[in-house]
C-alpha positions as CSV (number, residue, x, y, z in Angstrom):
1,M,2.9,8.4,7.7
2,Y,6.2,8.7,9.6
3,R,9.3,8.1,7.7
4,T,12.2,7.3,9.1
5,A,14.2,5.3,6.3
6,L,17.6,6.8,5.8
7,I,17.1,6.2,1.8
8,R,14.1,7.9,0.5
9,P,13.3,9.3,-2.9
10,D,14.1,13.3,-1.0
11,W,16.7,15.6,-0.4
12,T,18.6,14.3,2.4
13,P,22.2,14.2,3.1
14,A,22.4,10.7,2.6
15,T,20.6,10.8,-0.5
16,I,23.0,13.5,-1.7
17,A,26.3,12.2,-0.7
18,L,25.1,8.9,-2.7
19,M,23.9,10.6,-6.2
20,V,27.6,12.9,-5.7
21,L,29.3,9.2,-4.8
22,G,27.4,7.7,-7.9
23,F,28.6,10.7,-10.2
24,V,32.0,10.1,-9.3
25,V,32.4,6.3,-9.6
26,F,29.9,5.6,-12.8
27,W,27.7,8.9,-14.1
28,P,24.8,6.1,-14.7
29,L,24.8,5.8,-11.0
30,G,24.5,9.2,-10.0
31,L,21.9,9.8,-12.6
32,A,20.1,6.7,-11.3
33,M,20.5,8.2,-8.0
34,L,19.1,11.7,-8.9
35,A,16.2,10.4,-11.0
36,Y,14.8,8.2,-7.5
37,I,15.6,11.5,-5.9
38,L,13.1,13.0,-8.1
39,F,10.8,10.5,-9.2
40,G,10.6,8.1,-6.5
41,E,7.2,9.3,-4.4
42,R,5.5,8.3,-8.6
43,L,7.5,5.2,-8.3
44,Q,6.2,4.0,-5.4
45,A,2.7,5.0,-6.5
46,F,3.4,3.2,-9.5
47,K,4.1,0.1,-8.1
48,R,1.1,0.4,-5.6
49,D,-1.0,0.6,-8.7
50,A,0.4,-1.8,-10.7
51,N,0.0,-4.2,-7.4
52,E,-3.9,-3.1,-7.6
53,K,-4.0,-4.0,-11.3
54,V,-2.5,-7.4,-11.0
55,D,-4.4,-8.0,-7.5
56,G,-7.7,-7.4,-9.1
57,F,-7.0,-9.3,-13.2
58,A,-6.1,-12.6,-10.7
59,R,-9.3,-12.1,-8.7
60,S,-11.2,-11.8,-12.1
61,C,-9.8,-15.0,-13.5
62,R,-10.9,-16.9,-10.0
63,G,-13.8,-15.6,-10.2
64,G,-15.4,-17.3,-12.3
65,R,-14.4,-15.7,-16.1
66,W,-11.7,-18.5,-16.5
67,R,-13.8,-21.3,-15.2
68,N,-16.9,-20.8,-17.1
69,Q,-14.5,-21.8,-20.0
70,G,-14.3,-25.1,-19.4
71,F,-10.3,-24.6,-18.1
72,H,-11.0,-26.0,-14.2
73,H,-13.7,-28.7,-15.0
74,Q,-12.7,-30.6,-18.0
75,S,-13.9,-34.0,-18.1
76,T,-10.4,-36.7,-17.7
77,G,-13.0,-39.4,-18.3
78,N,-12.4,-40.5,-14.3
79,S,-15.9,-39.5,-12.9
80,A,-14.2,-40.2,-9.2
81,F,-11.2,-38.5,-10.5
82,D,-13.1,-35.3,-11.7
83,D,-15.7,-35.1,-8.9
84,W,-12.3,-35.6,-6.5
85,R,-11.1,-32.5,-8.0
86,R,-14.5,-30.5,-8.2
87,A,-14.7,-30.7,-4.7
88,E,-10.4,-29.9,-3.6
89,L,-11.0,-26.9,-6.4
90,D,-14.7,-25.9,-4.6
91,R,-12.7,-26.0,-1.0
92,I,-9.6,-24.1,-2.1
93,E,-12.2,-21.4,-4.2
94,E,-13.9,-21.1,-0.1
95,E,-10.6,-20.6,1.5
96,R,-9.2,-18.0,-1.2
97,R,-12.8,-16.7,-0.7
98,K,-12.2,-16.6,3.4
99,L,-8.8,-15.2,3.0
100,D,-10.2,-12.1,0.5
101,E,-13.1,-11.3,2.9
102,M,-10.3,-11.7,5.9
103,R,-7.9,-9.2,3.6
104,A,-10.7,-6.8,3.1
105,D,-11.3,-6.8,6.8
106,F,-8.1,-6.3,7.8
107,D,-7.7,-3.4,5.7
108,S,-10.8,-1.9,6.7
109,Y,-9.4,-2.3,10.4
110,M,-6.2,-0.6,9.4
111,R,-7.7,2.5,7.6
112,E,-9.7,2.8,11.0
113,L,-6.5,2.8,13.1
114,R,-5.2,5.2,10.6
115,R,-8.2,7.9,11.1
116,A,-8.1,7.4,14.7
117,R,-4.9,8.0,14.8
118,D,-4.7,10.8,12.6
119,K,-7.5,12.5,14.7
120,E,-5.8,12.0,18.1
121,E,-2.8,13.4,16.1
122,F,-5.1,16.8,14.9
123,D,-6.9,17.2,18.3
124,R,-3.7,17.4,20.1
125,F,-2.3,19.6,17.6
126,M,-6.0,21.7,17.5
127,R,-5.4,21.6,22.0
128,E,-1.3,22.9,21.6
129,R,-2.7,25.7,19.2
130,N,-5.2,26.5,21.4
131,A,-2.8,26.4,24.4
132,R,-0.9,28.1,23.3
133,K,-3.1,31.4,22.3
134,T,-4.2,31.6,25.2
135,D,-1.0,31.8,26.9
136,L,0.3,34.3,24.3
137,D,-2.9,36.6,25.0
138,P,-4.0,37.6,28.0
139,Q,-7.6,38.6,26.7
140,N,-7.9,34.6,26.1
141,G,-8.4,34.9,22.2
142,F,-8.3,38.6,20.5
143,S,-5.5,41.3,20.4
144,G,-7.2,44.0,18.8
C-alpha cells in the first residue's frame, strides 16, 4: 500500500517537527505525538478490528437473535398495522441482505484488484531484476 500522507505514524520530518513543537508548547502534546509515532500502526489495526467486531455484532443482532425474542414483532392489537409493519420490516431486511451481498462482492473485487496489482508489481520487479543481472553478467547468469 502506498503511503503519501504527510502525517503518518512513522519517523518523518513532519512528525518529528510536530513532536518537538508539541514538547515546546505543552509537554503532553509532544508526548501524545511520540505515542502516535511509536504506536500509530497498532492503533489503526485496533480501529480496524474494533470496526469488524461492531459490524459482526450488528449483523448478529439483525440476523434474528433479537428478532426471535419478539422485539420486532410484538402485537399492537391492530392487525392491519401489524401486517404493514411486518411487511416493511421484511422489505427492509431484504434490502439489508442485498446491501450486505453487494458489500461482500465489492470486498472480493477489491481483494482481486489488490492481488492483480501486487502480482503485476512483483512481475515487473522480477523482469527488472533479471534484466539487471543480464546486463551486469556477460555470461548470462553465472559469474563463477
